[in-house]
C-alpha positions in Angstrom: 61.1 137.6 112.8 58.5 135.1 112.8 55.4 135.4 110.3 52.5 136.7 111.3 50.4 133.3 110.9 52.7 131.6 113.4 52.4 134.0 116.1 49.9 133.6 118.8 48.1 136.6 119.9 45.7 137.5 122.6 42.3 139.4 121.9 40.4 140.7 124.7 37.0 142.2 123.8 33.8 143.5 125.7 30.8 144.9 124.7 28.2 147.2 126.5 24.7 148.1 126.1 22.9 150.9 128.1 20.1 148.8 129.7 19.5 144.9 128.0 18.0 146.5 125.0 19.9 150.0 124.4 22.5 152.0 122.7 25.4 149.9 122.5 29.4 149.4 121.9 32.1 147.4 121.4 36.0 147.5 122.1 39.0 145.2 122.3 42.5 144.8 122.4 45.6 142.9 120.6 48.7 142.1 122.2 51.3 139.9 121.5 52.4 136.9 123.5 54.6 139.3 125.8 51.7 141.6 126.5 52.7 144.3 124.1 50.3 146.5 122.2 49.6 145.4 118.6 46.2 147.1 117.9 42.6 147.7 119.4 39.5 149.0 118.2 36.1 150.8 119.4 33.1 150.8 118.2 29.5 152.6 118.4 26.3 150.1 117.4 22.6 151.2 117.5 20.3 149.5 119.8 20.9 146.2 120.8 21.0 143.4 123.5 24.1 142.6 125.7 24.6 139.5 124.3 24.6 141.1 120.9 27.3 143.5 121.8 29.6 141.1 123.0 29.3 139.1 120.1 30.0 142.2 118.1 32.8 142.5 119.6 34.1 139.3 119.4 33.3 139.5 115.6 35.0 142.9 115.0 38.1 141.9 117.2 38.7 138.7 115.2 38.2 140.6 112.0 41.0 143.0 112.9 43.3 140.1 113.7 42.6 138.5 110.9 42.9 141.5 108.6 46.5 142.0 110.5 47.2 138.4 109.4 47.1 136.7 112.8 45.8 133.2 112.4 46.3 132.0 116.0 44.0 134.1 118.8 43.6 133.3 122.3 40.1 135.1 122.8 39.0 136.7 125.9 35.8 137.4 127.1 34.1 138.4 130.3 30.3 137.3 129.4 29.9 133.7 130.4 27.0 133.5 127.9 29.0 134.4 124.9 31.7 132.3 126.2 29.2 129.3 126.0 27.9 130.3 123.0 31.3 130.0 121.3 32.1 126.8 122.9 28.9 125.3 122.1 28.1 123.2 118.8 24.5 124.3 119.4 22.8 126.3 122.0 18.8 126.1 123.2 17.7 129.7 122.3 15.2 129.6 125.1 17.9 129.0 127.7 17.4 130.9 130.8 20.5 132.5 131.9 21.7 135.3 134.4 23.2 138.5 133.2 26.2 139.5 135.1 26.0 143.2 136.2 29.7 143.1 137.7 31.4 141.7 134.6 33.0 139.1 137.2 32.0 135.5 137.0 33.0 132.4 139.0 32.1 129.0 138.5 29.3 129.9 140.7 27.9 132.6 138.5 28.0 136.5 139.1 30.0 138.1 141.8 
């Protein structure tokens, strides 16, 4: 058996809110390299935006993975804005972006 620090896992997260500023929640699932369930979470948050809900999902999911000893995590999110925020060194706060209501993104935007 390999030590957990050496195992690469997949973390899928999703956040949601009722309206762009509303009651929010988040959930996620951790699976091993074969797709077997390792763990998951669901959280209810107070009032926040869609971006904040998704960022909370990322935070809680990464904390869960870290607490279980996993250090190699493939993080998956369906919210392009959050993916861009995580992958950029700096982001303009006033940047205009389109919210994706369907949750499905293509290279041209929302589907």
